[in-house]
N, C-alpha and C positions, 0 to 999 in steps of 0.2 A: 494745746500741744504739749504733750509733757516729754522729760527726758528724766535719766537718772544720773546722779551724782554723788560721790562720796561726801558725806556731811557728818562730821563728828566719828570719822572712820567707818561709818555704816553706809550701805547704798540706800539712797533716798530718791522717791520719785518728785520731781520738780515741776510744777506747773507756775507761769508767770501771774503774779497777784494783782497786776494794773488793771485798775476799773473794778476791782472787788468791793462789794458793799457789805457792811457788817455793822456789829458795834462792840465797842470796847467794855468790858465789864471786869470786876473785881470778884475774884472767886472766894470760897469760903475761907481758905487759907492766905488772903490777901494778894495772890499773884494777880496781875493783869492779863487778860485774854481777849482775843480779836475772836467774835463769834459771827460765823456767815451761815445764814438760814437758806435752806434750800426750798422747793416750791410746795413740798408736802408737811412744812413746818419742822422737818428735822434741821438738825444744825452740826456744825463742826467748829470746834473749839481750837484756835491756834494759841500757843504760846507765844507771847511777844518777846522776840530778842532782837529785833531792830532797833537800831540806836537813835534813829531820828527820822521818823515817818510822818509825812504830810497828811494831815487830816483835814476834811472840811465837815462842819457840823451842819446838818439839813435846818433850814428854817423852822420847821414843825417838831423838833428836839425838845424843846422846852427846858433848854440848858441856860446857863448864866454863869458870867465871870463874876467872881466875888474877891474884893482887896480888903483885907484887914491888917493895916499897919503895912510892913514889908510881905506880909504872906498873899499869895495868889491862888485862888481856888477856882476849879472849874466845877459846878454842880447842877441839880435840878434847879429851874427856876423858882423864885419866890412863892409863886401860886402853887407849884407842885409840893413844895416843903411846907405850905402853910406858915408862912413867915408872915410878921407883922411889920408894917412900914415904920419907921423911927418916927416918932410924934404924935402916933395915932392913940 
């Protein structure tokens, strides 16, 4: 169900995003986007403006957290990136 609201001074059609599934990706110019795929492979990219959004990473996403000193990084798994284990 959608409704219209003024957003940034312009009328916008608004649909609740609760339960939406998609992927977060970085565009060529470095912006983060939330991509939602349709049934026929088409997709819609949404500019991320939300300040603090809860995200659950699926078990099959091959993602890993990395810590290097005080830096914390979320990236592909070591297997995807072809990283070598320290000491091998």
